[in-house]
C-alpha positions in Angstrom: -7.3 1.0 -9.1 -8.6 4.4 -9.0 -9.3 3.9 -5.0 -5.6 3.7 -4.5 -4.5 6.6 -7.2 -7.1 8.9 -5.5 -5.8 7.6 -1.8 -2.0 8.3 -3.1 -3.0 11.8 -4.6 -4.7 12.7 -1.3 -2.0 11.3 1.4 0.8 13.6 2.5 2.5 11.5 5.4 5.9 10.4 5.6 4.8 6.7 6.5 2.9 6.1 3.6 4.7 5.9 0.2 4.4 8.3 -1.8 3.2 8.7 -5.6 5.7 10.2 -8.3 3.3 9.8 -11.1 0.4 8.0 -12.9 0.2 7.4 -16.1 -2.8 5.9 -18.1 -1.6 4.7 -21.7 -4.4 3.1 -24.1 -3.4 -0.4 -23.2 -2.0 -0.5 -19.6 -2.3 1.8 -16.4 1.2 2.7 -14.3 1.6 3.9 -10.7 5.1 5.3 -10.5 6.0 5.6 -6.6 9.1 6.8 -4.4 12.0 3.8 -4.3 12.2 2.1 -1.4 15.1 -0.1 -1.4 15.0 -1.0 2.0 13.1 -4.2 1.7 9.8 -5.5 3.6 9.3 -5.6 7.4 8.7 -9.4 6.9 12.4 -9.8 5.4 14.1 -7.6 8.2 12.0 -9.8 10.7 13.1 -12.8 8.9 17.0 -11.8 8.4 17.2 -10.7 12.0 20.1 -12.4 13.9 18.1 -13.3 16.7 17.7 -16.8 16.8 14.3 -16.4 17.1 13.8 -14.2 14.4 12.1 -11.2 16.1 13.1 -7.4 16.7 14.1 -6.2 19.9 11.5 -3.4 21.5 13.3 -0.3 20.9 13.6 -1.4 17.1 10.0 -2.6 16.8 8.7 0.8 18.9 10.6 3.3 16.2 8.8 1.1 13.3 5.5 1.0 15.0 5.8 4.6 16.1 5.7 5.5 12.4 2.9 3.1 11.0 0.6 4.4 14.2 1.4 7.9 12.7 0.8 6.7 9.2 -2.8 5.3 10.4 -3.7 8.2 12.8 -3.2 10.4 9.9 -5.5 8.2 7.3 -8.2 7.3 10.3 -8.4 11.2 10.8 -9.3 11.7 7.3 -11.5 8.7 7.3 -9.3 6.2 4.9 -9.3 2.5 5.4 -5.7 0.9 4.2 -7.8 -2.9 5.1 -4.7 -4.5 3.9 -1.8 -3.7 6.9 0.7 -6.5 7.2 4.5 -6.9 7.4 4.5 -7.7 3.9 3.2 -4.2 3.0 5.7 -2.1 5.1 9.3 -1.3 3.7 12.1 0.9 4.3 13.4 3.9 2.7 17.0 4.6 1.6 17.0 6.1 5.3 15.3 3.1 7.2 12.1 4.9 7.3 9.0 2.8 7.5 6.3 3.1 5.0 2.5 1.8 4.4 2.6 0.4 0.8 0.0 -1.0 -1.7 -3.2 1.0 -1.1 -5.3 -1.2 -3.5 -7.7 -1.7 -1.0 -7.5 1.7 0.7 -11.3 3.5 0.6 -13.0 5.7 2.5 -15.6 5.1 5.8 -18.0 7.5 6.6 -18.5 5.1 9.7 -16.9 2.3 11.3 -19.4 0.1 10.3 -20.2 1.1 6.6 -17.2 -1.1 4.9 -19.1 -4.4 3.7 -16.5 -6.1 1.4 -14.1 -9.1 2.5 -10.8 -8.3 1.5 -7.4 -8.1 3.1 -5.1 -11.0 4.2 -6.7 -14.0 6.9 -4.3 -13.9 9.5 -4.5 -9.9 10.0 -8.3 -9.9 9.2 -10.2 -8.4 12.1 -13.2 -10.6 13.1 -16.0 -8.2 12.5 -15.1 -8.1 8.6 -16.4 -11.9 8.6 -19.1 -11.8 11.3 -22.6 -12.0 9.9 -24.0 -10.1 12.9 -21.4 -7.1 12.9 -23.3 -5.2 10.2 -20.3 -3.9 8.9 -16.6 -3.0 9.6 -14.4 0.5 9.6 -11.0 2.0 11.0 -11.0 -0.5 13.9 -9.4 -3.1 11.4 -6.5 -1.4 10.7 -6.0 -1.0 14.3 -6.4 -5.0 14.7 -4.0 -5.8 11.7 -1.3 -3.6 13.1 -1.3 -5.0 16.0 -1.0 -8.5 14.4 1.8 -6.9 12.9 3.5 -5.4 16.1 3.2 -9.1 17.9 4.8 -10.5 14.9 8.0 -7.8 15.2 8.0 -8.8 18.7 7.5 -12.5 19.0 8.7 -13.7 15.6 5.3 -15.2 15.2 1.3 -14.5 14.5 -0.5 -14.2 17.8 -3.9 -16.4 16.9 -2.1 -19.4 15.5 -4.6 -19.0 12.7 -1.7 -19.8 10.0 -3.8 -23.1 9.0 -7.3 -21.7 8.5 -8.3 -21.7 4.9 -11.3 -19.8 4.5 -13.0 -16.6 6.1 -15.5 -18.6 8.2 -12.8 -20.8 9.6 -10.8 -17.9 11.1 -13.9 -16.1 12.3 -14.8 -19.3 14.2 -10.9 -19.9 15.5 -10.9 -16.0 16.9 -13.9 -16.6 18.5 -12.1 -19.0 20.5 -9.0 -17.1 20.5 -7.0 -15.9 23.9 -3.6 -13.7 23.9 -1.0 -14.9 25.5 2.0 -13.0 26.9 4.9 -14.5 25.3 8.2 -14.2 27.5 9.9 -11.6 24.6 6.8 -9.2 25.1 7.4 -6.7 28.2 4.4 -5.8 30.0 3.7 -2.5 28.4 3.5 -3.5 24.9 1.5 -6.3 25.9 -0.9 -4.0 27.6 -1.2 -2.0 23.9 -1.5 -5.3 22.2 -4.2 -6.1 24.2 -6.4 -3.0 23.3 -5.6 -3.3 20.1 -6.3 -7.2 19.6 -9.5 -7.1 21.3 -12.4 -8.8 19.6 -15.0 -6.2 20.2 -14.4 -3.3 17.4 -16.1 -0.7 19.3 -13.6 -1.5 22.6 -10.6 -1.5 20.3 -8.0 1.5 20.6 -8.1 3.7 18.3 -4.6 4.7 16.0 -4.6 7.9 17.6 -4.3 6.3 21.0 -1.6 4.0 19.9 0.3 6.4 18.5 0.3 8.5 21.8 0.4 5.7 23.9 2.8 5.6 27.0 4.5 2.6 25.5 4.9 4.2 22.1 6.6 7.3 23.3 8.7 5.7 25.8 11.8 7.4 24.1 10.6 10.6 22.5 12.2 11.7 19.1 12.1 15.2 17.8 10.7 16.2 14.4 13.2 15.7 11.7 13.8 18.2 9.1 10.9 19.3 6.9 8.3 17.8 9.0 5.7 19.6 11.3 2.8 18.7 13.5 -0.5 18.8 11.8 -3.4 18.0 13.8 -2.4 14.8 16.2 0.0 13.3 13.4 3.3 13.9 12.2 3.3 15.3 8.9 5.5 15.4 6.0 5.6 19.1 4.0 5.0 17.1 0.7 2.1 18.7 -1.1 0.0 16.9 -3.7 -1.5 18.5 -6.7 -4.8 17.8 -8.0 -5.5 15.7 -11.3 -5.0 17.4 -14.3 -6.6 15.6 -17.2 -5.1 15.9 -21.1 -8.2 17.4 -22.0 -8.3 20.5 -19.7 -7.3 23.5 -20.9 -4.1 23.9 -19.4 -2.6 21.5 -21.6 -4.5 22.9 -24.7 -7.3 20.8 -24.9 -5.7 18.1 -26.6 -8.8 15.8 -26.7 -8.8 12.1 -27.4 -5.0 11.8 -26.4 -6.2 8.7 -24.0 -3.6 9.6 -21.8 -3.9 10.9 -18.1 -1.1 11.8 -15.6 -1.4 12.7 -12.1 1.7 14.0 -10.6 2.4 15.5 -6.7 3.6 18.6 -6.1 6.3 19.7 -4.1 8.4 17.2 -5.8 9.3 19.6 -8.6 12.4 21.5 -9.4 14.4 22.9 -12.1 16.4 20.5 -14.6 19.8 21.8 -12.2 18.4 19.9 -9.4 17.5 22.8 -7.0 14.3 22.4 -5.7 11.4 24.7 -6.5 7.3 24.8 -6.5 5.1 23.1 -9.0 4.5 25.8 -11.6 0.5 26.0 -11.1 0.6 28.2 -14.0 1.9 25.8 -16.3 -0.4 23.2 -14.8 0.2 19.7 -12.9 2.6 17.7 -15.0 4.6 21.1 -16.3 8.2 20.9 -15.5 10.1 23.9 -14.6 13.4 25.0 -16.1 15.0 24.1 -18.9 18.5 22.7 -20.3 20.0 21.4 -23.6 18.2 21.7 -27.2 16.4 19.5 -29.2 16.4 15.6 -30.3 19.6 13.9 -31.5 22.0 11.6 -30.3 24.2 12.8 -27.5 25.5 10.7 -25.3 24.8 7.8 -27.5 20.6 8.0 -26.9 18.4 9.4 -29.3 14.6 10.6 -28.1 12.1 9.0 -29.8 10.0 11.9 -31.3 6.6 10.0 -31.1 7.4 10.1 -27.1 8.7 13.7 -27.1 5.5 14.8 -28.7 3.3 12.9 -26.2 5.1 14.2 -23.5 5.0 17.9 -24.8 1.2 17.8 -25.4 1.0 16.4 -21.7 3.0 19.8 -20.7 6.7 18.8 -20.4 9.4 21.2 -21.7 10.8 19.6 -25.1 14.4 20.6 -24.2 13.9 19.6 -20.9 13.2 16.1 -22.0 15.7 16.0 -24.3 18.7 17.1 -22.1 17.2 14.5 -19.3 17.2 11.6 -21.2 20.4 12.6 -23.1 22.3 12.9 -19.9 21.6 9.5 -18.6 17.8 9.8 -17.1 16.8 10.0 -13.6 19.8 11.1 -11.3 20.4 11.2 -8.0 18.7 14.3 -7.5 15.0 12.4 -8.1 12.2 15.2 -8.5 11.9 16.2 -12.1 14.5 13.9 -13.4 12.9 10.4 -11.9 9.5 11.9 -13.4 10.8 12.4 -17.0 12.6 9.3 -17.4 9.7 7.2 -15.7 7.3 8.8 -18.1 9.3 8.7 -21.0 10.1 4.9 -21.1 6.3 4.1 -20.2 5.5 6.0 -23.3 8.3 4.4 -25.1 6.8 0.8 -24.4 3.7 1.7 -25.4 4.9 2.8 -28.8 6.7 -0.2 -29.1 10.0 0.9 -27.8 13.1 3.2 -27.9 14.9 4.2 -31.2 
């Protein structure tokens, strides 16, 4: 889980799900990420009205552009996702594609430095299991993204490896595999796919070239509000605060609390819902602004005092927590309200429920 939390805390790209909060309790740990109500890419393809359950090139291109941009951003920072697949692409309420499940994400100093066998067989590049390859790196993500793009356009996987039962069988099957162009895949898309699905990792197209390629950029789209170009990829302006420990001075040195919280900056705001920078003086995890007074039963909800005390020790404002929970918890504003209610109910479960 440490690798996943570190990756989520580091990445700030609109094509990767962002973390609202990480809470480690005595008996469990919880990652709270943004709400993605649009379902998975696999579900989208399977629900498509097309009789062959595939997407049109325009729709697939839009999704691919977002995913290749996200991977280019990660690869520029030597981060490898290692489990790109249609099940790990989800959509927010605006229809934007997001990479999720960063459980295998790790750093790769070179493109042959990783040795661990992981990921999903049907998306696995041959070098992962090739005993002569000597390791793998960022090109495995491009191969998996190529399988994902092929699935979007054709409605099935490219190398007919669904029957394989082991990594060795997959590796042997890929040695004999040839990429055939389905009728539903145009020449431009197939040219891109050939570069992504080549068995030679060194010759494989990189993520940046995928994002900047002729087919991907066939219909240029302007950068949306709140985003900016940084380097070679489109980034969100969302920032992430550094890890803050309950034992740190900014939390009053509460040793032995056995709870650690990691919260992203740029998601905060006052209780009234106006966006504001994270209060760095109060420490990452402190809530900006107050509203309401004390505990009590306003609105039929009684705040659990033990939970409240633990949240205050972490830097949350007591009055803001009480007012938020009595007002119904998370609201449309997201940000602070989502963070407070998520943390409250996680702690409540740890202490045995809500009064």
